[in-house]
C-alpha positions in Angstrom: 193.7 126.2 59.8 197.1 125.0 60.7 197.9 125.0 64.4 200.9 127.1 65.2 204.0 125.2 66.3 204.8 125.5 70.0 208.3 126.4 71.0 209.9 124.2 73.6 211.7 126.0 76.4 215.3 125.0 77.1 215.7 122.5 79.9 218.5 122.2 82.4 221.1 119.5 81.9 224.7 118.6 82.8 224.6 120.5 86.1 227.9 118.8 86.9 229.6 120.9 84.2 229.6 123.9 86.5 228.3 126.5 84.1 226.3 128.1 87.0 229.7 129.2 88.4 230.6 131.2 85.4 229.4 134.4 83.7 228.7 134.8 80.0 230.5 137.6 78.2 229.3 139.7 75.3 230.6 137.2 72.8 228.7 134.4 74.4 231.9 132.8 75.9 232.2 131.7 79.6 234.1 134.2 81.8 236.2 132.6 84.5 235.1 133.6 88.0 236.6 133.1 91.5 233.8 130.7 92.4 234.7 128.5 89.5 238.3 128.3 90.7 237.1 127.6 94.2 235.2 124.6 93.0 238.6 123.0 92.0 239.9 123.6 95.5 237.2 121.4 96.9 238.3 118.4 94.8 239.6 115.4 96.9 243.0 115.7 95.3 243.4 119.2 96.7 241.2 119.5 99.8 243.3 119.0 103.0 242.7 115.9 105.0 243.3 115.2 108.7 247.0 114.3 108.1 247.7 117.4 106.0 250.5 119.6 107.3 250.1 123.2 108.4 251.7 124.6 105.2 249.1 122.8 103.1 246.2 123.9 105.2 247.4 127.5 105.2 247.8 127.6 101.4 244.4 126.0 100.8 242.7 128.5 103.1 244.5 131.4 101.4 243.4 130.2 98.0 239.8 129.8 99.1 239.9 133.4 100.3 241.6 134.7 97.1 241.5 132.1 94.3 243.7 134.2 91.9 246.5 135.0 94.4 250.0 134.4 93.3 251.7 131.3 94.8 255.4 130.8 95.0 257.3 127.6 94.5 258.6 127.8 98.2 255.0 127.8 99.4 254.3 124.6 97.4 257.6 123.0 98.4 256.7 123.5 102.0 253.9 120.9 101.7 255.2 117.7 103.3 253.1 115.4 101.2 254.9 115.5 97.8 251.9 114.0 96.0 249.8 116.8 97.4 252.4 119.4 96.4 252.4 118.0 92.8 248.6 118.2 92.7 248.9 121.9 93.7 251.4 122.5 90.9 249.1 121.0 88.3 246.0 122.8 89.5 247.7 126.2 89.8 249.2 125.8 86.3 245.7 125.1 85.0 244.3 128.0 87.0 246.9 130.3 85.5 245.9 129.3 82.0 242.3 130.1 82.8 243.1 133.5 84.3 245.4 134.4 81.5 242.8 133.7 78.9 239.9 135.1 80.9 237.3 132.7 79.4 236.9 128.9 79.3 236.8 128.9 75.5 239.9 131.1 75.2 241.8 128.9 77.6 240.8 125.8 75.7 242.0 127.2 72.4 245.3 128.4 73.8 246.0 125.1 75.4 245.1 123.1 72.3 247.2 125.2 70.1 250.4 124.6 72.1 253.0 122.3 70.7 253.0 120.1 73.8 249.8 119.9 75.8 250.9 119.0 79.4 247.5 119.4 81.0 246.0 116.3 82.5 243.2 114.9 80.3 240.7 115.2 83.0 241.0 119.0 82.9 240.8 119.1 79.1 237.6 116.9 79.2 236.1 119.3 81.8 236.7 122.3 79.6 235.0 120.5 76.6 232.1 119.6 78.9 231.7 123.2 79.9 232.0 124.6 76.4 229.4 122.2 75.0 227.1 123.0 77.9 227.3 126.6 76.8 227.1 125.8 73.1 224.0 123.6 73.5 222.2 125.5 76.2 219.2 126.1 74.0 219.0 122.6 72.5 215.8 120.7 73.3 216.8 117.4 71.5 218.2 114.9 74.0 219.7 112.9 71.2 222.0 115.8 70.3 223.1 116.2 73.9 223.8 112.5 74.2 225.8 112.6 70.9 227.8 115.5 72.4 228.9 113.3 75.3 231.2 111.6 72.8 233.3 114.8 72.7 234.3 114.5 76.4 233.6 111.0 77.6 235.2 107.8 76.5 232.7 105.4 74.8 232.5 101.6 74.8 231.3 100.2 71.5 229.3 96.9 71.2 227.5 95.3 68.3 224.1 93.8 69.3 221.7 92.4 66.7 223.3 94.5 64.0 223.2 97.7 66.1 226.3 99.8 66.7 225.8 100.8 70.4 227.8 103.4 72.2 227.8 103.4 76.0 229.7 105.5 78.5 232.9 103.5 79.3 233.1 104.7 82.9 229.5 103.6 83.5 230.1 100.2 81.8 233.2 99.7 84.0 231.3 100.7 87.1 228.6 98.1 86.4 231.1 95.5 85.7 233.0 96.4 88.9 229.9 96.2 90.9 229.2 92.7 89.6 232.7 91.6 90.6 232.7 93.3 94.0 229.4 91.7 95.1 230.9 88.3 94.4 228.0 87.6 92.0 230.3 87.3 89.0 232.5 84.6 90.7 229.3 82.7 91.8 228.0 82.6 88.3 231.3 81.4 87.0 231.5 78.7 89.6 228.0 77.4 88.8 228.5 77.6 85.1 225.7 80.2 84.8 226.2 82.7 81.9 227.0 86.1 83.1 224.6 88.9 82.0 226.0 91.8 80.1 225.5 95.3 81.3 222.1 96.5 80.2 221.5 100.3 79.7 218.7 102.2 78.1 219.1 102.8 74.4 218.0 106.3 73.6 215.5 106.7 70.7 212.7 109.1 69.6 210.1 107.3 71.8 212.0 107.4 75.1 214.1 110.5 74.6 212.7 112.3 77.6 214.4 109.8 80.0 217.6 111.8 79.2 216.7 114.9 81.1 216.6 113.7 84.7 219.6 111.4 84.0 221.8 113.7 82.0 224.5 113.8 84.7 224.5 110.0 85.1 225.7 109.5 81.5 223.9 106.1 81.5 222.1 106.1 78.2 223.2 104.4 75.0 222.9 105.4 71.4 222.8 103.4 68.2 225.4 105.0 66.0 224.6 103.3 62.7 224.4 105.4 59.5 221.1 107.2 58.9 220.0 106.9 62.5 219.3 110.0 64.6 222.5 109.8 66.8 224.8 110.1 63.8 223.0 113.1 62.5 222.9 114.6 66.0 226.7 114.2 66.2 227.1 116.0 62.9 225.0 118.9 64.2 227.2 119.1 67.3 230.3 119.4 65.1 228.7 122.3 63.3 227.9 124.1 66.6 231.3 123.4 68.0 233.1 125.1 65.1 230.6 128.0 64.9 231.1 128.8 68.6 234.9 128.4 68.9 236.3 129.6 65.5 233.3 131.4 64.1 233.0 129.5 60.9 229.9 128.0 59.4 230.1 124.5 58.1 227.6 121.8 56.9 228.4 118.3 58.1 226.7 115.3 56.4 227.0 111.6 57.6 228.3 109.3 54.8 228.2 105.6 54.4 231.5 105.4 52.6 234.4 107.5 51.4 234.8 107.5 47.6 236.3 110.6 46.1 238.8 110.6 43.2 239.7 114.2 44.1 240.2 113.9 47.9 241.9 117.0 49.2 241.6 117.1 53.0 240.6 115.0 56.0 240.5 115.2 59.7 240.5 112.2 62.0 238.5 112.8 65.1 240.6 110.4 67.2 244.0 108.7 66.9 242.6 105.6 65.2 240.6 107.5 62.6 243.6 109.7 61.9 245.8 106.8 61.2 243.2 105.1 59.0 242.5 108.2 56.9 246.2 109.0 56.5 246.8 105.5 55.2 243.9 105.7 52.8 244.9 109.1 51.6 248.5 108.0 50.8 247.1 105.0 48.9 248.7 102.5 51.2 247.3 99.2 52.4 245.4 99.2 55.7 246.1 96.7 58.4 243.5 93.9 58.6 240.4 94.9 60.4 241.1 98.7 60.2 238.1 99.6 58.1 235.8 97.7 60.5 236.9 100.0 63.3 235.5 103.1 61.5 232.2 103.8 63.1 231.4 107.2 61.6 232.2 109.0 58.3 231.3 112.6 57.5 231.6 115.1 54.7 232.1 118.7 55.8 231.8 121.8 53.7 233.1 125.1 54.9 230.5 127.5 53.6 232.7 130.6 53.1 235.3 129.6 50.5 237.3 132.8 51.3 238.4 131.3 54.6 239.9 128.2 53.0 243.3 127.5 51.5 243.4 127.4 47.7 243.7 123.7 47.1 240.6 122.9 49.3 238.3 125.7 47.9 235.1 124.1 46.7 236.1 120.7 48.0 234.8 118.8 51.1 236.7 117.9 54.2 236.3 114.3 55.2 235.9 113.4 58.9 236.0 110.0 60.6 235.5 108.5 64.0 236.9 105.1 64.9 237.2 102.7 67.8 240.3 101.1 69.1 241.1 97.4 69.0 239.6 97.3 72.5 236.3 98.7 71.2 236.6 102.1 72.7 236.1 105.6 71.2 238.4 108.3 72.6 237.4 111.4 70.6 239.8 114.4 70.3 237.6 117.3 69.5 240.6 119.6 69.3 241.5 118.0 66.0 238.5 119.8 64.5 240.1 123.1 65.5 243.8 122.7 64.8 243.5 120.7 61.5 241.1 122.9 59.6 242.3 123.9 56.1 242.0 127.6 56.8 244.0 130.4 55.0 246.4 132.2 57.3 244.6 135.5 57.2 241.4 133.8 58.5 
């Protein structure tokens, strides 16, 4: 007799996203709350310091009491520290976008569909972090969660023994800075001793559980080679992202190459990949080394043809992820939303 499969209960992760400060509406989107806005008022760029003027302290206290209150330009201009005043302008513009949309997802879609996005990238990344925390709340596979980090955290790419390793750029920089600040790096250089590279745990099926207690540290690494779990996990995140935000079902398959004599549509998932795909599509010659910067290729099918423009019906959409010349990946997940070949009525 076959033993019945056991269902694994969802586990907590990414507490730093702040999902506990939000409510979930009937459509499964995250409703903006006063407590969520208050959390931004505690950021060091906004929270008053000992030298803050009375006008700044008064405005901060009023906003803590009523996070959605209207704030006039004279109230902001009264702040003596002009950098602090500018920080308030940026935060309040962001807050107004959130309040106007009512939900995190709605705000993100509105912002990304604007002709000129003036929102600081840190705010955009935080929205993506939150949305994915909501999208993946029932996921029990750590590899999928780690792959999702690529959507909102810059990655450092390194090749080691043939492996294509992606590590969090901020964590890599932090380790390197620690080596420098302790003076150890200079000592090793002076003595001619080879400096060790930053060593982080590479996530795999055997050690995947290390992710859970460390999810907010962003200090695990994935091998992003074709046919390995991280690439497939990344494809599944794309599917969930589109299903949640634009309510379309897609199937995404990792590919080892892009060979299609009837290529109709493509989406670059970052600036580098967009430039490479555009050049290939137009039949032009790539700059030397460009193809080597592609780290992920995918074929996406939109399952309901009725949603698609005529010339792409029945045809795949090709996706690509690439690294910069500095070996960094800066994904733009909004490209998946604004560049879909959807018919106007859909």
